[in-house]
C-alpha positions as CSV (number, residue, x, y, z in Angstrom):
1,M,-169.7,17.5,-56.3
2,K,-166.7,19.8,-55.7
3,A,-169.1,22.7,-55.1
4,A,-170.9,20.6,-52.5
5,V,-167.6,19.8,-50.7
6,C,-166.6,23.5,-50.8
7,L,-169.9,24.5,-49.2
8,M,-169.5,22.0,-46.6
9,V,-165.9,23.2,-45.8
10,L,-167.1,26.7,-45.7
11,A,-169.9,25.8,-43.2
12,G,-167.7,23.9,-41.1
13,Y,-165.0,26.7,-41.1
14,W,-167.6,29.4,-40.2
15,S,-169.1,27.2,-37.3
16,H,-165.5,26.5,-35.9
17,A,-164.7,30.2,-36.0
18,H,-167.9,31.1,-34.2
19,A,-167.7,28.4,-31.5
20,D,-167.3,29.9,-28.1
21,K,-163.9,29.6,-26.3
22,P,-162.7,31.3,-23.3
23,S,-160.4,33.6,-25.2
24,D,-163.4,35.2,-26.9
25,Y,-164.3,36.7,-23.6
26,E,-162.8,39.8,-21.8
27,R,-161.9,38.0,-18.6
28,Q,-161.4,34.4,-17.4
29,W,-161.2,32.8,-13.9
30,P,-160.4,29.3,-12.7
31,V,-163.4,27.5,-11.2
32,T,-162.9,24.9,-8.4
33,V,-165.6,22.3,-8.2
34,Q,-166.7,19.8,-5.5
35,S,-165.6,16.3,-6.3
36,G,-168.1,13.6,-6.9
37,A,-170.9,15.8,-8.0
38,G,-172.2,16.6,-11.5
39,L,-174.5,19.5,-10.8
40,Q,-172.9,22.4,-8.9
41,R,-173.8,26.0,-8.1
42,L,-171.6,29.0,-8.4
43,A,-172.3,32.5,-6.9
44,L,-171.1,35.1,-9.1
45,P,-168.5,37.4,-7.2
46,A,-168.3,41.2,-7.8
47,P,-165.3,41.1,-10.4
48,V,-167.4,38.8,-12.6
49,L,-170.5,40.9,-12.3
50,A,-168.5,44.0,-13.1
51,T,-167.2,42.4,-16.3
52,L,-170.6,41.4,-17.8
53,R,-171.6,43.6,-20.8
54,Q,-175.3,42.4,-21.2
55,A,-178.2,43.2,-18.9
56,D,-179.6,39.6,-19.3
57,L,-176.1,38.2,-18.3
58,A,-175.8,36.5,-21.8
59,D,-172.1,36.9,-22.0
60,L,-171.2,34.3,-19.4
61,R,-169.8,30.8,-20.1
62,I,-168.2,28.0,-18.1
63,F,-165.8,25.7,-20.0
64,N,-164.1,22.5,-19.3
65,A,-160.4,21.4,-20.0
66,E,-161.4,20.4,-23.6
67,G,-162.9,23.9,-24.3
68,Q,-166.4,22.7,-24.3
69,M,-169.1,25.0,-23.0
70,L,-171.0,23.4,-20.0
71,S,-174.7,23.3,-19.5
72,M,-175.9,25.9,-17.1
73,A,-178.9,27.7,-15.8
74,L,-179.3,31.1,-14.3
75,S,-180.6,31.4,-10.7
76,R,-181.1,35.2,-9.6
77,A,-181.3,36.0,-5.9
78,P,-185.0,36.5,-5.8
79,D,-185.4,32.9,-6.7
80,F,-183.6,31.6,-3.8
81,Q,-183.0,34.4,-1.1
82,A,-186.1,36.5,-1.3
83,R,-188.2,36.5,2.0
84,E,-191.9,37.5,1.9
85,R,-192.3,40.9,3.4
86,Q,-195.6,42.2,4.8
87,R,-196.4,45.8,5.9
88,H,-198.6,46.5,8.9
89,Q,-200.2,49.9,9.4
90,R,-200.6,50.7,13.1
91,P,-201.8,53.9,14.9
92,V,-199.4,55.6,17.4
93,Y,-200.3,56.7,21.0
94,P,-198.5,59.8,22.1
95,L,-196.8,59.3,25.5
96,M,-196.9,62.5,27.5
97,A,-194.1,63.6,29.8
98,S,-194.6,63.3,33.5
99,A,-194.9,66.3,35.8
100,Q,-193.4,64.4,38.6
101,A,-189.7,64.1,39.5
102,P,-187.8,61.8,37.2
103,S,-186.7,59.5,40.3
104,T,-190.3,58.3,40.8
105,S,-190.4,54.6,40.3
106,G,-193.0,51.9,39.9
107,W,-194.7,53.5,37.0
108,T,-196.2,51.5,34.0
109,L,-198.0,52.6,30.8
110,R,-201.6,52.1,29.7
111,I,-203.1,52.8,26.3
112,E,-206.4,54.9,26.4
113,E,-207.8,54.1,22.9
114,Q,-210.7,56.4,23.5
115,N,-208.4,59.3,24.0
116,Q,-205.9,57.9,21.6
117,R,-203.0,58.4,23.9
118,A,-200.7,56.4,26.2
119,V,-200.6,57.4,29.9
120,Q,-198.3,56.6,32.9
121,V,-200.0,55.0,35.9
122,D,-198.3,54.4,39.4
123,A,-198.3,51.4,41.4
124,S,-201.9,52.0,42.7
125,G,-203.3,52.3,39.1
126,Q,-203.7,56.1,39.3
127,V,-202.8,58.2,36.3
128,V,-199.5,60.2,36.7
129,P,-200.0,64.1,36.2
130,V,-198.5,64.9,32.9
131,E,-197.2,67.9,31.1
132,N,-198.3,69.1,27.7
133,R,-195.2,67.6,26.0
134,V,-194.8,64.3,24.1
135,E,-191.9,62.2,25.1
136,G,-192.5,59.2,23.0
137,Y,-195.0,57.1,21.1
138,L,-196.5,53.8,21.9
139,V,-197.5,51.2,19.2
140,D,-199.6,48.1,20.0
141,T,-198.0,45.2,18.0
142,R,-199.2,42.2,19.9
143,N,-200.9,40.6,17.1
144,I,-198.0,40.8,14.5
145,E,-196.8,37.3,14.0
146,H,-193.4,37.7,12.2
147,S,-190.3,39.6,13.1
148,A,-190.1,43.3,12.3
149,V,-187.1,44.5,10.2
150,A,-188.0,48.0,9.5
151,L,-190.2,50.9,10.6
152,N,-191.6,53.5,8.2
153,L,-192.7,56.6,10.2
154,E,-195.4,59.0,8.9
155,G,-195.8,62.5,10.4
156,E,-194.0,65.7,10.6
157,W,-190.9,66.8,12.2
158,P,-188.7,70.0,12.2
159,A,-186.8,70.7,8.9
160,H,-182.9,70.9,9.0
161,Q,-182.6,69.2,12.2
162,M,-181.3,65.7,13.1
163,L,-183.4,63.7,15.6
164,S,-182.1,60.5,17.1
165,L,-184.7,57.8,17.9
166,E,-184.7,54.8,20.1
167,I,-186.8,51.7,19.5
168,S,-187.6,49.4,22.2
169,T,-190.2,46.6,23.1
170,S,-192.0,45.4,26.3
171,K,-194.5,42.8,27.3
172,D,-195.6,44.3,30.3
173,L,-195.3,48.1,29.5
174,R,-192.8,48.3,32.5
175,T,-189.5,46.6,31.4
176,W,-188.3,47.7,27.9
177,T,-185.6,46.2,25.8
178,P,-183.7,48.2,23.1
179,V,-184.1,46.8,19.6
180,G,-183.0,49.4,17.3
181,S,-182.1,53.2,16.7
182,G,-182.1,55.7,13.8
183,V,-181.9,59.3,12.8
184,L,-184.7,61.4,11.3
185,Y,-184.0,64.3,9.0
186,R,-186.0,66.5,6.8
187,S,-184.4,68.6,4.2
188,E,-187.4,70.8,3.5
189,T,-190.3,72.0,5.6
190,G,-193.7,70.3,4.3
191,T,-192.0,67.3,2.8
192,M,-191.6,63.8,4.2
193,G,-188.2,63.3,5.8
194,T,-185.8,61.1,3.9
195,G,-184.9,59.3,7.0
196,S,-188.2,58.1,7.9
197,A,-187.4,54.4,7.5
198,L,-185.6,52.9,10.4
199,S,-184.0,49.6,10.2
200,T,-183.9,47.2,13.2
201,S,-182.5,43.8,13.8
202,P,-185.1,41.2,13.2
203,T,-187.5,41.7,16.3
204,A,-190.2,39.5,17.4
205,L,-193.3,41.6,18.1
206,R,-195.9,38.9,19.1
207,D,-197.5,39.8,22.4
208,K,-195.4,42.9,22.7
209,Y,-195.7,46.7,22.6
210,L,-193.2,48.9,20.6
211,R,-192.0,52.3,22.0
212,I,-190.4,55.2,20.1
213,T,-188.5,57.8,22.0
214,W,-185.9,60.6,21.6
215,P,-183.6,62.6,23.9
216,P,-185.6,65.0,26.2
217,Q,-183.8,68.2,24.8
218,S,-184.8,67.2,21.2
219,P,-187.9,68.8,19.6
220,P,-190.5,65.9,19.4
221,P,-191.8,64.8,15.9
222,R,-195.7,64.6,15.4
223,L,-196.3,61.1,14.2
224,T,-199.6,59.9,12.7
225,Q,-198.8,56.3,12.2
226,V,-196.2,53.6,11.8
227,V,-195.9,51.2,8.9
228,I,-194.1,48.1,10.2
229,E,-192.4,45.8,7.8
230,T,-192.0,42.1,8.7
231,E,-190.3,39.0,7.2
232,Q,-191.1,35.4,7.5
233,P,-188.4,33.2,8.9
234,G,-186.1,32.0,5.9
235,P,-182.6,31.4,5.0
236,A,-180.2,34.1,6.2
237,P,-179.5,36.8,3.5
238,A,-176.1,36.6,1.8
239,A,-173.4,39.2,2.4
240,P,-173.6,42.0,-0.1
241,V,-171.7,41.4,-3.4
242,R,-170.0,44.8,-3.7
243,A,-167.2,46.7,-5.5
244,R,-165.8,50.1,-5.2
245,L,-166.7,52.7,-7.8
246,Q,-164.2,55.3,-9.1
247,T,-166.4,58.4,-9.3
248,E,-166.0,61.8,-11.3
249,K,-166.1,64.9,-8.9
250,I,-168.4,67.5,-10.3
251,D,-168.3,69.8,-7.4
252,A,-168.2,69.4,-3.6
253,H,-171.7,68.1,-3.6
254,E,-171.9,66.0,-6.7
255,R,-170.3,62.8,-8.1
256,R,-170.9,60.9,-11.1
257,F,-169.8,57.6,-12.7
258,T,-170.7,55.7,-15.9
259,L,-171.0,51.9,-15.2
260,P,-168.8,49.9,-17.6
261,F,-171.0,46.8,-16.9
262,A,-174.6,45.9,-17.5
263,S,-175.2,43.9,-14.1
264,R,-178.0,45.5,-12.0
265,L,-177.2,47.3,-8.8
266,S,-179.4,46.8,-5.7
267,A,-177.9,49.6,-3.6
268,L,-175.2,52.2,-3.2
269,E,-172.9,52.5,-0.1
270,I,-171.6,55.8,0.4
271,E,-169.0,56.5,3.3
272,P,-168.4,60.1,4.0
273,E,-164.7,61.2,4.6
274,R,-165.6,62.8,7.9
275,Q,-167.0,61.3,11.2
276,N,-170.0,63.0,12.6
277,S,-171.5,63.9,9.2
278,L,-175.0,63.7,7.9
279,L,-175.7,64.0,4.4
280,P,-179.2,64.1,2.7
281,I,-178.4,62.1,-0.7
282,T,-180.3,62.1,-3.9
283,V,-179.4,59.5,-6.6
284,S,-180.4,59.9,-10.2
285,G,-179.8,57.8,-13.4
286,R,-179.9,58.0,-17.2
287,M,-178.8,55.8,-20.0
288,S,-176.8,58.4,-21.8
289,G,-175.8,62.1,-21.6
290,A,-178.4,63.0,-24.2
291,E,-181.2,62.1,-21.7
292,P,-182.5,64.0,-18.6
293,W,-181.7,62.7,-15.1
294,S,-184.4,60.4,-13.7
295,H,-184.8,60.2,-9.9
296,L,-183.9,56.8,-8.5
297,S,-183.7,57.0,-4.7
298,S,-182.9,59.3,-1.7
299,G,-181.9,58.9,1.8
300,V,-179.8,60.2,4.6
301,V,-176.3,59.1,5.0
302,Y,-174.7,59.6,8.4
303,Q,-171.9,58.6,10.8
304,I,-172.5,59.9,14.2
305,E,-171.1,59.6,17.6
306,D,-174.3,60.3,20.0
307,Q,-173.7,60.0,23.7
308,G,-170.9,57.3,23.2
309,R,-173.0,55.4,20.9
310,A,-172.1,55.0,17.0
311,E,-175.0,55.7,14.7
312,K,-174.4,54.7,11.1
313,N,-176.5,54.5,7.9
314,T,-174.5,54.4,4.6
315,V,-176.7,52.3,2.2
316,I,-179.2,53.7,-0.2
317,G,-181.4,51.2,-1.9
318,L,-181.9,51.4,-5.7
319,P,-185.0,50.4,-7.8
320,A,-184.8,47.4,-10.3
321,A,-184.0,49.7,-13.2
322,Q,-181.0,49.8,-15.7
323,Y,-179.0,52.8,-16.1
324,R,-175.7,53.4,-17.3
325,E,-174.8,56.9,-15.9
326,I,-175.4,57.6,-12.1
327,R,-175.3,60.9,-10.2
328,I,-175.0,61.2,-6.4
329,A,-176.0,64.7,-5.2
330,A,-175.7,65.7,-1.6
331,D,-177.9,68.6,0.0
332,A,-176.1,71.8,-1.0
333,R,-176.5,73.4,2.4
334,G,-174.3,70.7,4.0
335,A,-170.6,70.0,4.1
336,G,-170.6,68.0,0.9
337,L,-169.2,64.6,-0.1
338,G,-165.4,65.6,0.4
339,D,-162.5,65.0,-2.0
340,D,-162.6,61.2,-2.0
341,P,-165.7,59.6,-0.6
342,V,-166.0,55.8,-0.6
343,V,-168.8,54.7,-3.0
344,L,-169.4,50.9,-3.1
345,A,-171.8,49.3,-5.7
346,H,-174.0,46.5,-4.3
347,F,-174.8,44.0,-7.0
348,A,-178.1,42.1,-7.2
349,P,-176.7,38.6,-6.2
350,V,-176.8,36.0,-9.0
351,Q,-175.7,32.3,-9.0
352,V,-175.4,29.9,-11.8
353,V,-176.2,26.1,-11.8
354,F,-174.0,24.1,-14.0
355,L,-173.2,20.5,-15.1
356,A,-169.6,19.7,-14.3
357,S,-169.0,17.5,-17.3
358,G,-165.6,16.8,-18.9
359,G,-162.3,17.3,-17.0
360,P,-160.8,20.0,-15.1
361,P,-159.6,22.9,-15.1
362,Y,-162.8,24.7,-15.5
363,I,-162.8,28.2,-16.6
364,L,-165.4,30.9,-16.0
365,A,-165.5,33.5,-18.8
366,A,-167.3,36.9,-18.9
367,G,-167.5,39.9,-21.0
368,K,-168.6,40.0,-24.5
369,V,-170.8,42.5,-26.5
370,N,-173.7,41.1,-28.4
371,D,-173.4,37.6,-27.1
372,K,-176.4,35.2,-27.1
373,A,-177.6,33.8,-23.8
374,A,-176.8,30.0,-23.4
375,Y,-178.9,29.3,-20.3
376,L,-181.2,26.4,-19.8
377,P,-184.3,26.6,-17.7
378,L,-183.6,25.3,-14.3
379,N,-186.2,22.6,-14.6
380,T,-184.3,21.2,-17.6
381,L,-181.0,21.1,-15.9
382,I,-182.5,19.8,-12.6
383,P,-185.3,17.3,-13.4
384,N,-188.4,17.6,-11.3
385,H,-187.1,21.0,-10.0
386,K,-188.8,22.4,-7.0
387,P,-188.1,26.0,-5.5
388,L,-185.0,26.1,-3.6
389,D,-183.8,22.7,-4.9
390,E,-180.6,24.3,-6.3
391,Q,-179.5,25.4,-2.7
392,K,-178.9,21.8,-1.9
393,L,-176.3,21.5,-4.6
394,P,-172.6,21.7,-3.7
395,M,-171.0,25.2,-4.1
396,A,-168.2,25.6,-6.7
397,T,-166.0,28.6,-6.1
398,V,-164.1,31.1,-8.3
399,A,-160.3,31.6,-7.9
400,L,-159.9,35.4,-7.5
401,S,-156.7,37.5,-7.0
402,E,-155.9,38.8,-3.7
403,A,-157.1,42.4,-4.9
404,E,-160.3,41.0,-6.2
405,A,-161.0,39.0,-3.1
406,S,-161.1,42.1,-0.8
407,T,-163.1,44.9,-2.4
408,P,-162.3,45.2,-6.2
409,V,-162.2,48.6,-7.8
410,V,-164.2,49.3,-10.8
411,P,-163.2,52.4,-13.0
412,S,-165.8,54.5,-14.5
413,G,-166.0,54.1,-18.2
414,T,-168.0,52.5,-21.1
415,A,-168.1,48.9,-22.3
416,T,-164.7,47.8,-23.6
417,A,-164.2,48.4,-27.2
418,P,-162.8,45.6,-29.4
419,S,-159.0,45.4,-29.4
420,R,-156.7,46.0,-32.5
421,Q,-155.9,42.3,-32.3
422,A,-159.5,41.3,-32.3
423,L,-160.3,43.5,-35.1
424,W,-157.3,42.1,-37.1
425,L,-158.5,38.5,-36.4
426,W,-162.1,39.3,-37.7
427,A,-160.5,40.9,-40.9
428,V,-158.5,37.8,-41.5
429,L,-161.5,35.5,-40.9
430,L,-163.9,37.6,-43.1
431,S,-161.2,37.6,-45.9
432,A,-161.0,33.8,-45.6
433,V,-164.7,33.3,-45.8
434,A,-164.9,35.7,-48.9
435,A,-162.1,33.6,-50.6
436,L,-163.9,30.3,-50.0
437,A,-167.2,31.9,-51.3
438,G,-165.3,33.0,-54.3
439,M,-164.1,29.4,-54.9
440,V,-167.6,28.1,-54.8
441,W,-168.8,30.8,-57.2
442,V,-166.1,29.9,-59.6
443,L,-166.7,26.2,-59.4
444,L,-170.5,26.7,-60.0
445,R,-169.7,28.8,-63.0
446,K,-167.6,26.0,-64.4
447,K,-170.2,23.5,-63.9
């Protein structure tokens, strides 16, 4: 009987010792909930995502005032923010430069599909004489239903030269509305330019033509086709969840950093120190220093003042892959990254749905190595759950410090090692368990 009691005490002690509590986690933040609602949702801010040590976000908990862990479910951004994108391949029709004076008015454009070109015609319908020089390309987008958000250009253009492009649309091929701009740059002859993807504000294309032009003094690109990316209407995308990274300078053209967290990055934002700069960038990753670098992404980062208009592209998207070490390399023929470039990590947005049971204050805790996930399925926490149902729930908020609420800084490093105090507590715990086990063994021997 005494042995059984000791075993029960031992089991209870061990269970109590392993019960999750906020102090077990590296960081804690107060959570403010909306009154009168049980189920709430919480978008995880950058300081929380930069504290998580497990790729599956298992080391995240929400506690009530009694120290009880709240029931919660994970809702990643693709479940509630992703919009369906479609790609449309379209031929391009070269628009030849006019041989007449620039002051000539009343012109319009016409596509000659048989000759695969666009021509200028005057008010009487006659084709205007042209020079043997391409001054733009015309794309027929009249049957594209949804809004364009990006253009991917395919073709050839000169190496090591920056080419500014203007994108505009028209219904009548006479009056044009600017909708976007961008810069093409090819780092090596014979390779696709890393700036061939041009972003636009969401642009309706139905019953419209699209025109791509560049300054008259620039060498024209030779485009073969355009791939237009469109999005269906949907909820507005959330602002990027981002934090500044402290990077290690290898040389003037290379920076590295080790991610101290396991949350996935969706993009890197690189702001050069100098204005009027253009940097072809390659981003590579690996899990440890013993592995070779794997290519992740590339792009052209630039900040340019062009004829009184600011052109800027500082974001390079990353694939859905997990790496702990990241390398940023600028083209060696350029000016380099400078002494202290701003490098921002864009996190893949995550939100948590939880049941606000018990009393406040509520505490969000994050950061614990080898923790086990405690998430429920969304359809368990929300009965009869349908896609996007969680977006109707009231939004709880995390109370951040003033520094965290702006743009937090994440130092380069590795996952936090256990502190001396934590190791000492574990030693005491294991000693107590060993003593209890010894008592049970002695009692069993006597019996």
